[in-house]
C-alpha positions as CSV (number, residue, x, y, z in Angstrom):
1,X,1.7,-11.1,6.4
2,X,3.6,-7.8,8.2
3,X,1.1,-5.4,8.4
4,X,2.8,-2.3,7.8
5,X,2.0,-4.2,3.9
6,X,-1.6,-3.9,4.5
7,X,-0.9,-0.5,3.8
8,X,0.3,-0.4,0.4
9,X,1.5,2.9,0.1
10,X,4.4,2.5,2.0
11,X,7.5,-0.2,1.4
12,X,10.3,-1.1,3.2
13,X,13.0,1.2,1.2
14,X,16.9,0.7,1.0
15,X,19.6,2.0,-0.8
16,X,22.2,-0.1,-2.2
17,X,24.4,-1.3,-5.4
18,X,23.7,-4.0,-7.6
19,X,26.8,-6.3,-8.0
20,X,27.4,-7.2,-11.6
21,X,29.7,-8.9,-13.5
22,X,32.9,-9.9,-12.0
23,X,32.1,-9.3,-8.9
24,X,28.8,-11.1,-9.1
25,X,30.5,-14.1,-10.5
26,X,33.0,-14.5,-7.5
27,X,29.9,-13.7,-5.0
28,X,27.6,-16.4,-6.6
29,X,30.8,-18.7,-6.2
30,X,31.1,-18.1,-2.4
31,X,26.8,-18.6,-2.5
32,X,27.1,-22.1,-4.1
33,X,29.9,-23.3,-1.6
34,X,27.7,-21.5,1.3
35,X,24.5,-24.0,0.2
36,X,26.2,-27.0,-0.3
37,X,27.5,-26.0,3.3
38,X,24.2,-25.5,5.0
39,X,21.9,-27.8,3.1
40,X,19.2,-27.7,5.9
41,X,16.0,-27.0,6.4
42,X,15.4,-22.8,8.0
43,X,18.0,-21.4,5.4
44,X,16.5,-19.1,2.3
45,X,19.4,-18.4,-0.3
46,X,18.8,-15.3,-2.0
47,X,18.8,-15.9,-6.2
48,X,21.7,-13.9,-8.0
49,X,19.5,-11.0,-9.3
50,X,18.7,-10.2,-5.6
51,X,22.2,-9.4,-4.5
52,X,23.1,-6.0,-4.1
53,X,25.4,-4.5,-1.2
54,X,22.9,-2.6,1.0
55,X,24.5,1.1,2.1
56,X,21.3,2.1,4.2
57,X,17.9,0.9,5.5
58,X,15.1,3.7,5.8
59,X,12.3,1.7,6.9
60,X,8.7,2.3,5.8
61,X,8.2,5.1,3.3
62,X,5.6,6.2,1.0
63,X,5.7,7.7,-2.6
64,X,6.1,11.4,-1.3
65,X,9.2,10.6,1.1
66,X,11.0,8.6,-1.5
67,X,10.9,11.4,-4.2
68,X,12.1,13.3,-1.2
69,X,14.9,11.4,-0.2
70,X,15.6,10.4,-3.7
71,X,15.7,14.6,-4.7
72,X,18.4,15.0,-2.0
73,X,20.9,11.9,-3.2
74,X,20.3,13.0,-7.2
75,X,22.3,16.0,-6.1
76,X,24.5,14.3,-4.1
77,X,28.5,13.9,-5.5
78,X,29.0,10.2,-5.7
79,X,32.5,9.2,-5.7
80,X,34.1,6.6,-7.7
81,X,33.8,4.1,-5.3
82,X,36.2,0.4,-5.0
83,X,35.1,-2.1,-3.1
84,X,36.5,-5.4,-1.5
85,X,33.6,-7.9,-0.7
86,X,36.1,-9.3,2.0
87,X,34.4,-12.7,4.0
88,X,31.3,-14.2,5.4
89,X,30.0,-13.6,8.8
90,X,26.7,-13.7,10.3
91,X,24.3,-10.7,11.3
92,X,23.9,-10.1,14.0
93,X,26.1,-12.3,15.4
94,X,28.2,-15.3,13.7
95,X,26.8,-17.5,16.1
96,X,23.7,-17.2,16.2
97,X,23.0,-15.6,12.8
98,X,19.5,-14.3,11.3
99,X,21.0,-13.6,8.0
100,X,24.2,-14.6,6.2
101,X,25.8,-12.2,4.4
102,X,29.2,-11.2,3.0
103,X,31.5,-8.2,4.1
104,X,32.6,-5.5,2.1
105,X,35.0,-3.0,3.3
106,X,35.3,0.4,1.0
107,X,36.7,3.9,2.6
108,X,34.9,5.4,-0.1
109,X,31.6,3.7,0.4
110,X,32.0,4.8,4.1
111,X,32.6,8.0,3.6
112,X,29.1,8.4,0.6
113,X,26.8,6.5,3.2
114,X,28.0,9.2,5.8
115,X,27.3,11.9,3.2
116,X,24.0,10.5,2.2
117,X,23.0,10.3,6.1
118,X,24.1,14.0,6.6
119,X,21.7,15.5,4.5
120,X,18.7,13.0,4.5
121,X,18.5,12.6,8.1
122,X,16.0,15.7,8.6
123,X,13.9,14.5,5.9
124,X,14.0,10.6,6.8
125,X,15.0,9.2,9.8
126,X,17.2,5.7,9.1
127,X,15.8,2.3,10.8
128,X,17.7,2.9,14.4
129,X,19.2,-0.5,14.4
130,X,22.6,-1.9,14.2
131,X,23.6,-1.7,10.6
132,X,26.7,-2.0,9.0
133,X,26.9,-2.7,4.8
134,X,26.5,-5.6,4.1
135,X,24.9,-8.2,0.9
136,X,22.8,-10.7,2.3
137,X,23.3,-13.7,0.7
138,X,20.8,-15.8,3.4
139,X,18.2,-15.6,5.9
140,X,18.0,-18.0,9.0
141,X,15.3,-18.8,10.6
142,X,15.4,-18.6,14.4
143,X,15.4,-22.3,15.2
144,X,18.4,-22.9,12.8
145,X,20.8,-22.9,15.6
146,X,23.6,-25.1,13.8
147,X,23.8,-22.3,10.5
148,X,26.4,-20.0,13.0
149,X,28.9,-23.3,13.6
150,X,28.8,-24.2,10.0
151,X,29.8,-20.4,8.2
152,X,32.3,-20.0,11.0
153,X,35.4,-21.5,9.2
154,X,34.5,-19.4,6.1
155,X,33.9,-16.6,8.6
156,X,37.9,-16.9,9.5
157,X,39.1,-17.1,5.8
158,X,41.8,-14.3,5.4
159,X,41.1,-14.9,1.3
160,X,39.1,-12.0,0.0
161,X,35.7,-13.0,-2.1
162,X,36.4,-10.1,-4.3
163,X,39.1,-7.3,-4.6
164,X,38.3,-4.0,-6.5
165,X,34.8,-3.9,-6.9
166,X,33.6,-1.0,-8.9
167,X,30.0,-0.9,-8.6
168,X,28.3,1.3,-11.8
169,X,25.1,2.3,-10.5
170,X,23.5,3.3,-7.0
171,X,19.6,2.2,-6.9
172,X,16.7,3.0,-4.3
173,X,15.2,-0.6,-3.6
174,X,11.2,-1.1,-2.0
175,X,10.8,-4.5,-0.9
176,X,7.4,-6.2,-2.4
177,X,4.7,-7.7,-0.1
178,X,5.7,-11.0,-1.5
179,X,9.2,-10.0,-0.5
180,X,10.9,-9.1,-3.7
181,X,12.7,-6.2,-4.3
182,X,11.8,-3.9,-6.7
183,X,14.3,-1.0,-7.9
184,X,12.4,2.1,-7.8
185,X,15.4,4.8,-8.3
186,X,18.3,4.6,-10.3
187,X,20.8,6.7,-11.2
188,X,24.7,6.1,-12.6
189,X,28.2,6.1,-10.6
């Protein structure tokens, strides 16, 4: 277990958009194709109820920091967001992925995340790691070298997974010690 979880008041916190309705159905169809393609040990697929578009990781926060962060987020005007779920990819690279994800393109999402960052950076420093908003579909163990080769054809397709997704809510999630994600704050868009 990650030693940071030993302090139960500190939980990995991130901002995300839950995926619902037709967009979720399309992502689950792609998810199933991936499961059929990658049937090897060392790949852990997320379940449908755990799929969401991760906008920003904030690292390990206690309840006071979560309250401060959410207080700022509640004050931000959330635009109507439209996003296209475009293709499968691997992160940090598609050749040696640690996660298999769906890429998302959305100018309104990028603009919104930049607004949130500008207002919250003085309160909470985001994790200093390379990051792009994405939908995590599976986690890959380090020894699973063939996964990158298997997802390459899906990563190169030009057919989007879903076009015109309009998320209905914005959530602050925290990862629990068992790896599950819990919505700790939510607001409608």
